[in-house]
Every structure is written in structure tokens, then in C-alpha cells.
N, C-alpha and C positions, 0 to 999 in steps of 0.2 A: 264378923266381917274379915275376910282375908284377901290377900293379894299375892303376887309373885314378883320376885326380883328378876327383871329381864336382863339387866346389865349392871355391872359394877365399874365405875369410871374414876380414874385418878389423874392428877397432873401435878407438876412441881411449881406451877405458877398460878395465881388467881386470875379469873377473867379470861381464861383460855379454854378451848375445847378440851375435853378430857379423853384419855385412851382407856379402852375396855380392858379389864383384867378378869380372870376366871374366879379369883377369890380375893378377899381383903381381911386384914386384921383390924378391928375397931377396938380402941383403948377407952377405958372408963374416963369420962369427962374430958376427952381429947378429940376423938374422931378417927378417921382412917389413917393408919400409919402411912407415911410417905405422901400424903396429899397436902396441898398448899392450904386448904381451909382448916385443917386440924389445929386446934389450939385450945388450951385450958382457960384462956382469958376471954372467951366470948361464946355466945349462945348459938352461933350458926356453925356447929362443928361438922354436920353432915347434911347435904342437900339431897332432896328427892324430887323427881319429876316423872309424871306418868307418860307411858308410851302413847296414851290417848291424846295428850297434849302435843306431843311431837307429831302425831298423825295429823293434827289440825294444821300444822306448819307445812307438812308434806302436801296436804290438800291445796295450799296456796302456791304450790309449785316449787317450794324449797327442797333442796336435796340435803336432808338432815337426818340424823339418827341418834341413838343413844350416846350420851356424852357430849354431843355437839352444843348443848346449852349449859355446859360445865356442871351438870348435876353429877353427884357421886353414885346415886342409886336410881336407876330407871325402873319404874314399877308398872304393873299391869293389873287391872281389876279393881282399883280403888280411886275414888274421887278425892284426891289429897286435899284440895282447898276447902273441903267441907269438914275436915278434922279441926276441931278447936284447939288453940294453944293449951298445952297441958295434957293432951291425949298421949297415952302410953301404948307403945307398939313393941312387939317382938319381931326380930328379923332373924330367920334361921332358928337354930336350937339354943343359941346362947345370948344373942345380943338383945338388950332392952334399951329403948330410946323414948324420949319425950319430945313432942312437937313444941318447938320454942318460937317459931315464927312462920306466918303464912305470907308468901310472896315477899317482895323487897322493892325498895326504891332504887332505880338506876339514875344516878345524877348525870352521868356521862354515857354515851353510847360506847359500850366496851367492844373489844376485839370480836366477840361472838356476834354482836349485832352487824358489824361490818362484814364478817365472813358469811353469815347465814341470811342476812337481810332483815331480820326480826329476831326478837328474843322473847320467848314465851315464859321463861323462867321468872321474871319479875311478877308475872300475873298468876301463874299457876304452880310454881314450885313452892315447896315447903323446906323448913330447916328443922333439925332435931339435935338434941344434946344426947350423948351417949351416957346412959345410966349404968349399964353393965356391958362390958366389952366381950369380944369373942371373934370368931372367924365367921364370915358369911361367904356364900358361894352363889354364883349364877343359878337361878332356878329355886332358890330358897323361898319359903313361904313367909309372908308378912301377915302378923295377926294384930288386930286392934283389940286392946284389952278394955 
């Protein structure tokens, strides 16, 4: 099973829409350099959300796109929420990551909810820990091992 990286997104604060970048460096057991979610102390180092999930929000009339739900990597061609915790994936030629959480609880409505009118990330986003770092670029292939 494989998918494609549609967008790579970063921000310097948590809970905010992220800005697209052409490439990013992921560090072992840390996450994406210069992103607010990167940390050695927790399991949600990098977030992924499918463009197919974003398209569901567009179908509801929301004007949203990659990065608007604070995901680091927007994917295409894979049903992320069907991947069990512990699934190993490669992103591009170098990066290896492990699914560490499916969805999340949102105790308070974040800035994304108020800006976009809804947030699909808690329902359909996933989180991974970086097992092996490297550089990823837009258009890279994601393979499930």
C-alpha cells in the first residue's frame, strides 16, 4: 500500500493553521525541525491528514486546504484511520515513522475550529513518531511496511 505526500506544513505555534513548505527535515525521535509539535518528550511528533478528509470539509462548503487543520503532512491515496497503532511507514527515501495515535480528543475548540468552522483532525488525523530521520519533499511516496 502506498500514498503520496500532497503537502508538508509547519507552524511555530500549536493549534494554528500551518504554512506549506516544499521540503522538511525530520529528526530521529523528534519530528519536523522548526515545527511546534516536534518534541522528544511525547508520541505525537508528526501529524498526518488525508486530502480525502479535507475534501469532506470542502463538500460542506468550507474553504480549507492542506495545513488548515494543523497537520504536518497531507497525504493522498491512503485511509489513515485504518492503520493500527504500531504500523511502520516510510516517507520518501529516508524517513521511517511509526503510527503512535489515531485521532485525538479536543477538549476545547481550538483556533482551527473557529477559523474553519469544523475540525476533521480529531476524527481522521493520525500521529507518528520518527524512528529514522531525513528530508521529505512534496510528492514523495509513503509506503506502509
